[in-house]
C-alpha positions in Angstrom: 91.9 76.9 87.8 94.2 74.1 87.0 94.3 71.3 89.4 98.1 71.7 89.6 97.7 74.6 91.7 94.7 76.4 93.7 94.1 79.9 94.6 92.1 81.8 97.1 91.6 85.3 97.1 91.2 87.1 100.4 89.4 90.7 100.4 89.6 92.6 103.6 86.7 94.9 103.4 84.6 98.0 105.7 81.9 99.9 104.4 82.7 98.9 100.6 79.1 98.3 99.5 79.6 100.1 96.4 82.6 98.4 95.2 82.6 94.7 96.8 79.8 93.2 94.4 81.4 94.7 91.1 84.8 93.0 92.3 83.4 89.7 93.4 81.7 89.5 89.8 85.0 90.0 88.0 86.8 87.6 89.9 84.3 84.9 89.5 84.5 85.7 85.7 88.1 85.9 85.3 89.2 83.2 87.8 86.4 80.8 88.0 88.0 78.1 89.8 89.5 80.4 92.6 87.7 80.9 95.9 86.7 84.0 97.1 86.7 84.9 101.1 85.3 88.0 101.9 86.3 89.4 105.4 84.3 92.3 106.4 85.6 94.6 109.7 82.3 95.4 111.2 81.1 97.6 108.4 77.9 99.9 109.2 76.6 99.6 105.4 75.3 96.6 103.5 78.5 95.3 102.7 78.1 91.8 104.3 74.6 91.6 102.2 76.3 92.6 99.1 79.4 90.1 99.4 77.1 87.1 100.3 75.6 87.4 96.4 78.9 86.2 94.9 81.7 85.1 97.8 82.3 81.6 98.5 82.8 82.5 102.3 82.1 85.8 104.1 83.7 86.1 107.6 83.2 89.0 110.1 86.0 90.3 112.5 87.6 92.7 114.4 88.2 95.7 112.2 91.9 95.9 110.6 93.6 94.7 107.8 95.9 92.5 109.2 93.5 90.8 111.5 91.0 90.5 108.6 93.5 89.0 106.3 94.8 86.5 108.8 91.2 85.4 109.6 90.4 85.1 105.9 93.8 82.9 105.5 92.8 80.9 108.3 89.4 79.7 106.2 91.6 79.1 103.1 93.3 75.5 101.9 94.3 76.3 98.5 98.0 76.5 97.8 98.2 80.3 97.4 96.5 82.9 99.1 96.0 86.2 97.1 95.5 89.1 99.1 93.1 92.0 97.3 92.0 95.1 98.4 88.1 96.0 97.5 89.2 98.9 95.4 91.9 96.8 93.4 91.3 94.6 90.0 93.5 92.4 88.1 94.0 93.2 84.8 94.3 89.4 83.5 92.9 86.4 83.8 93.1 82.8 85.3 95.1 81.6 82.4 98.0 84.1 83.1 97.4 83.7 87.1 98.2 79.8 86.2 101.0 80.3 83.8 102.7 82.6 86.6 102.0 80.0 89.4 103.0 77.1 87.6 106.7 77.1 89.0 105.2 77.5 92.5 107.4 81.1 93.5 107.2 81.4 97.4 105.6 84.9 96.9 105.4 87.8 95.0 103.2 90.9 93.9 101.9 92.6 90.6 102.6 96.4 89.1 100.1 98.7 90.1 98.1 101.0 87.6 96.1 104.0 89.0 92.9 104.9 87.8 92.1 108.2 86.1 94.0 109.9 83.0 95.9 112.5 84.8 99.7 112.5 83.8 100.9 113.1 87.2 99.3 109.7 88.5 101.2 108.0 85.8 104.5 109.4 87.0 103.3 108.1 90.8 102.5 104.8 89.1 105.8 104.6 87.6 107.2 105.5 91.0 105.4 102.9 93.1 106.5 100.2 90.6 109.8 101.2 90.5 110.0 101.2 93.9 108.4 97.9 94.7 110.5 96.3 92.0 114.1 97.6 93.5 113.4 97.1 97.2 111.2 93.8 96.9 108.6 95.4 99.1 104.9 95.6 98.1 102.0 97.4 99.3 98.4 96.2 99.6 97.4 97.8 96.3 99.7 95.0 94.6 98.0 92.3 95.2 100.5 90.3 97.2 100.4 86.4 96.8 102.0 83.9 99.2 102.4 80.2 99.2 99.5 79.1 101.9 102.3 76.9 103.9 104.9 79.6 103.8 102.4 82.2 105.1 101.6 79.9 107.9 105.2 79.2 108.7 105.6 82.9 109.4 102.4 83.1 111.4 100.7 85.6 108.8 100.5 89.4 109.0 101.7 91.2 112.4 99.2 92.4 114.5 99.9 96.3 113.6 97.3 99.1 112.5 99.3 100.2 109.7 102.3 99.0 107.3 101.3 95.2 107.7 102.1 94.8 104.1 105.5 96.3 104.4 106.3 94.2 107.5 105.6 90.9 106.1 107.3 91.8 102.8 110.4 92.2 104.7 110.0 88.9 106.5 109.1 87.3 103.0 112.2 88.7 101.4 114.4 86.8 103.8 113.1 83.7 102.3 113.3 84.5 98.9 113.1 87.6 96.2 109.8 88.3 95.2 108.4 87.2 91.8 107.1 90.6 90.4 104.5 89.7 87.8 104.4 91.8 84.2 100.7 92.4 83.9 99.2 94.7 86.4 96.4 95.3 88.7 94.4 98.4 88.3 93.4 100.2 91.7 91.4 103.2 92.7 93.4 106.4 92.9 90.5 108.1 94.9 92.9 108.9 98.1 95.2 110.9 95.6 91.8 112.8 94.2 90.5 113.1 97.8 93.6 114.4 99.4 95.7 116.0 96.7 98.0 114.5 94.7 101.3 116.2 95.9 100.0 116.2 99.6 99.4 112.2 99.5 102.7 111.5 97.7 104.7 113.4 100.3 102.9 112.0 103.3 103.3 108.3 102.1 107.2 109.0 101.5 107.3 110.5 104.8 105.3 107.8 106.7 107.5 104.9 104.7 110.8 106.7 106.1 109.2 107.2 109.5 108.5 103.4 109.9 111.9 102.6 108.6 113.5 105.0 111.2 111.5 103.2 113.8 108.3 105.1 114.2 105.5 102.9 115.6 102.4 101.6 113.6 100.2 102.5 115.9 101.8 106.2 115.9 101.8 106.3 112.2 98.0 105.0 111.9 96.8 107.8 114.4 98.7 110.3 112.2 97.2 109.1 109.0 93.5 108.5 110.1 93.5 111.2 112.7 92.5 108.9 115.5 
C-alpha cells in the first residue's frame, strides 16, 4: 500500500477453521502492505491456530460480531478500517483499493457478488446492490470501510447482537453519503443454499422491516438463530 494511505482488514470469526487460512492467503497476496487482524469469538475448532499462520495479529474476545470488530479496530492504527467477513473475498487488488481511497472518502462499501451459478442468486445479488446503493446502508458482506478517526469519533459498532452494520451505516450516513465502489466482493451463498433461496430472502426482508419498525436487535437475533 502506498505510504499515502494505510489499511487494516479486521476479520471477525467464529468456527471458521475451514475458510480463514484461504482468506488470509488471498489478502496477503492481493494486499501485501495491508495489515490483517483476526478477532476470534471463542471458537471451538482450530480457527485461531489456522489464523496465526498468516494474520498480523490474532485477538480473542467475547463472541458477537460488533464486539469482535470493535476489538480489532482498537488494535489498528491505519488510516482506514476494512471490516471483512471470513466467507467474503475482495475481487480486486491493492492498486484498485489505493486508487479508490486516494481522495480519502469518509466511508463506503463494495457491491456484492454471490457465489454459485443460480440465476436466482444473480437476481438477489442485483437486488442487494440496488437497495444498498439507493439507501446508503451496507451489510457486513459488502466489506464496509471507514476512516479510522471517524470510526473512533462515532464509538464504533453499537453493542447489539444483530444489525450492527445497518445501525452503523445509518450513523455514518449522517456524516456523508457512502462511496460505493465499482468492483465487487465475492461472498458465499451458503446460507441461501442451506435455508432455501426464497425462505432466506423473505426472512431477511422481514427482519430488516421489523428492525426499521423498532424491533429489538436481541429479539431479531433470537428469531434468526433460534436462541
